[in-house]
N, C-alpha and C positions, 0 to 999 in steps of 0.2 A: 504494500500500500504506500503510495507516494505521499510524502509530507511536503506540501508546497509552502514556500516561505517568501514573504515580501516585506520590505522596510520602507518607512517614510519618516520625514522630519517636518515639523511645523515650528516656526518661531513662536515664542510666547507673545501674546498680544496685550499690551497695556492700554487700557481705555482711560483717557484723560477727562472726558466729559461726554454726556449722552442725552438723548431724548427718546423716550419710549414711543414707538410707533405701532400700536396694535389696534387703533380705532380709526374709522373714517372721519372726514371733516365734519360729518353730521353726528359724530359721537357713537356710531354703531361699531360693535366688535367685529374686526376682520376675521373671517373664517378660514381663508386660504393662508396656510402657514408660510407659503413662499412669499407672500406679500407683507407679512408681519416682520418687523425689524426695528432698527434704531438709526437715528442720525447721531453723529458724534465724531470723535477723533482720538488718535492715540499713536502708539509706536509698535512696530514689530522688532523684537530683539533676537540676537543670535543664540541666547540661552533659550531652550524651548522643550519640546516634547519629541522624543525619538520613539517610534512604535515599530515593533516587529509582529507581524501576523503570520500564523501558520495554520494550515488547513489539511485535514485528512478526511477522506470520504468515510461516512459512517451510516448506521441504520437510521439515526435521527439527528436533527440539529442540536448541537450543544455548544454553548459559548462560555469560555473561561477567560476572565480578565485579571491581569496581574499588573499592579502599579508599584514600581520601585521594589520589585522582588516579593511583594505580598499579594496573595489572591484576595480580590475584593468583590463584594456583592453590591456595592453602592454606585458603580460607574454606569448609571442608567443611560447617559447620553451615548457613550461608546456602544453599549449593548443595543440601543435602538438603531444605530447606524448598521450594525452587523445584521440585525433582523431584517431591516429594509432591503439590504443587499442579498441576503439569503433567499428572500422571497422572489428574487428575480431569476433564480436558477432551479432546475428540476431535481438535482441531486441534494443529498443531505451531507453535512460536514460537522466534524468536531473542530471548532475554531478556538485557537488560543491567541489572545491579544496581550502583548506585553508592552506597557508604557513605561518609559524611563523619563521621569519629569524632573527637569533641572531647576525648577523654580518653586516657591511655596504655593500650595493650592488654597483656593478660597480667599485670595487676597487681591483679586483684580488683575491677574496675569493671563486670563483667557485659557486656562488649562483644559477645561471641559471642551471648549471649541477646538483647541489644538489636538486633543485626543480623538475627538469625533472626526476631524478632517484627515488626520494621518491614518485612522482606521479605514475611512472611506477610500482614500488613495490606495492603500496597500491591499485591502480585501477585494476591491473591484478589479485589481490587477490579477490577483490569485484566481478569482472566479471568471476571469477573461470576459468581463462585461463590456469592454470597449466603450467606456463613457468619456465624454469630454471633461476638461478641468472644471468648468462651471456646473456640469451635471453632478460631478463628484462633490463639489462644494455645496450644491443645493441639498443633497441628502444629509450632509453634516449640519447644515443650517436648520432644516426641518426637525432633526433630532434635538438640537439645542432648544428650539422654541417649544417643542412638545414637552421636554423634560424641565422647562423653566430654569435652565442653567445659564441662559444668556439670550440675547436677541440679535445682535448684529456684529459678532466678533469674527465669524467664519470668513466673510468677504475680505476684510482687512488682512487676515492672516495669509491669504492667497497672494497678496501684493507686497506687503512689507513696507518699510520706510516710515515716514510721518504721514499717517493716513487721515483723510477727511471723508466721512460717509455723508454725502450731500442728500441722497434719497435712499430710503430704507428698502429692505427686502433681501431675498436670497441672491447669491451670485447669479449674474445674468439679468437680474431685475434692478438691483441697487445701483446707484451712481456713486462711484468712488473716485476721489482725487487725492493728490499728494502735495505736501509742501516739500520742494526739492531740498535735499541735504547732502553734504559730502560725508565721506566715511571717517572724517577726523573726529566726529562727535561720538561720545559714548553716553550710556545711561547708567547712573548709579542709583540703586534702589535700596530703600530702608523699609523693612516690614515690621509693623507693630502687632496687629491682630487681624484675623479674618472677619469679614462681614458677610452673612449668608445672602446671596443674590435673591433667593426666593422671597425672603422677608421684604425686600424692597419692592419687588415686582407685584406682590400681593396687596400692598397698601395704596389705596386710591388717592388719599390726601398727599402722600409722599410723591406719587407719580405726577400729580398736578404741579407741584413745586419744581420737580426735576424737569418736566417738559417746558415749563415757562422759561427757566434759566438755560436749559439745553438749547432751545431755539434761539434765544438772544446770543448765547455764546458762539454758536455757529455763524450767525450773521456778523458778529463783531470780528471773527477770525477771517471770514471771506472778504470783509471790507479792507482788511490789511493782513494778507496771508504771509506773515513772516513768522519764523520760529519763536521769536521773542514774544510777539503778540499772542501766538498760540498758547504758550505756557502761562503768560499773565492772565489771559481770559479763562483758561482751564482752572487755575488756582482760585480765581474769583468765583467760578462755578461751584467749587467745593465749599467755599465760604457761604455763598448765598443759599445753597441747598441744605446746609447744616451737616454735610459729610465731614467737614474739617474737624480735627481734634487738636487739643493742645500739643500732642506729640508730633503730629504731622506738620503743624505750623512751625514748631521748633526746628524740625529737620530741614524744612524749606528755607528758613532764615539762616541756618548754619551754612547750607550749600551756597546761598547767595553771597554771603560774606567771603566765601572761599573761591569766588569767581565763576560760579555756575551761570549758564545762560538763563536758567529758570527752572522751576519745579512745579509739579502738579500732584494731586492725590489720585491714587489708583481707584478706578470705578469698576467693581465695588470692593473696597478693602481699606483697612486702616494702614496704608502704606504710601510712601512717597517715591516718585520717580523724578530724577534730576537729570537734565541734559547739560553736559559740560564737554569742554575740549579734553582730549586724552591727558594733557599735561596736568590738569587739575583733579583728575579722577581719584588718584591715590589719596590726596589730602582730604577730599570730601568723604571717601569711604572710611578713612581712619577716624574722622570726626564723628561719623555715624556710629562707628564701633564703640565709641565711648559711652553711647546711650543704649545701643541695642546689642544683643548677642551676635557673635561672629557669623553664625549661620543665617542671620536675618538681614545681612548686608551683602549685596553683590553688585558687580560691575559687568556690563555687557555691551558689546558693539551693537549697532543697529543692523537689522537684517533687511536687505533690499531685494531679496530673491523670492520670499514667500514660501509656502509649504510645497514640498516636492518629494517625489519618489527617490529612493537611494539604491545604490547597487547592493546586492546581498553580500 
């Protein structure tokens, strides 16, 4: 019995600000999951999610998911992707999905979207489904929306860089732009605590505040699409929506003093991402380490390539 194996990588996706887009202009709930999404902006970084998928034909379908060496039953977004893809073939398989996650989970680094997207890339190759990049992304997007782990992270992960989602929806429907950047910039991140995304997405009052400021933030950035304005507006978004905490403000101020271009808070997580030139990254990371444990601070280059298949 042949064990087929495929690997894929996705950058982590940091969201700096967002607007939930799951209702029509008349206020009616959108039923089509491909049209639900978010407007917003953020960064793709080179630290991310490496996924290895293996498949052996079996009597019935079975999916095992391993995250950083531990079998998990909670990775519903990844499992949903696998089920959607398995429904497209006539045979049954024992599927093993191994995610190696290089960044903290549940703190606004888009790990569920990255896991879903890499699974979609690798498993569709194994099953020889011959899907386009957007079709693969669409499946990951649908799984994220269905499982309420995110709304609009998949599309930006397919592109990388400093991303602006102008119009919401699945890949192929959304409109995505970028603020051009050179590769001399790096992101220094400091993570304090996770914030459950579901909590935010289920609160109606919270959504109204987020959407009001998310819309204004995107307009302000598009009026002056510089990286400095992007970060200033994103930090203001965190303050106006009440996401900002004393710890994240403290980290942003420290980074600014040490020459950072700017900082924003992860959406959604009590964490800061700071954009800086390579020469200042070490001193900012060291300053963050005086406040946070070593494993909660990391530096990464920006990824400009987006999610992709890898050689086995």
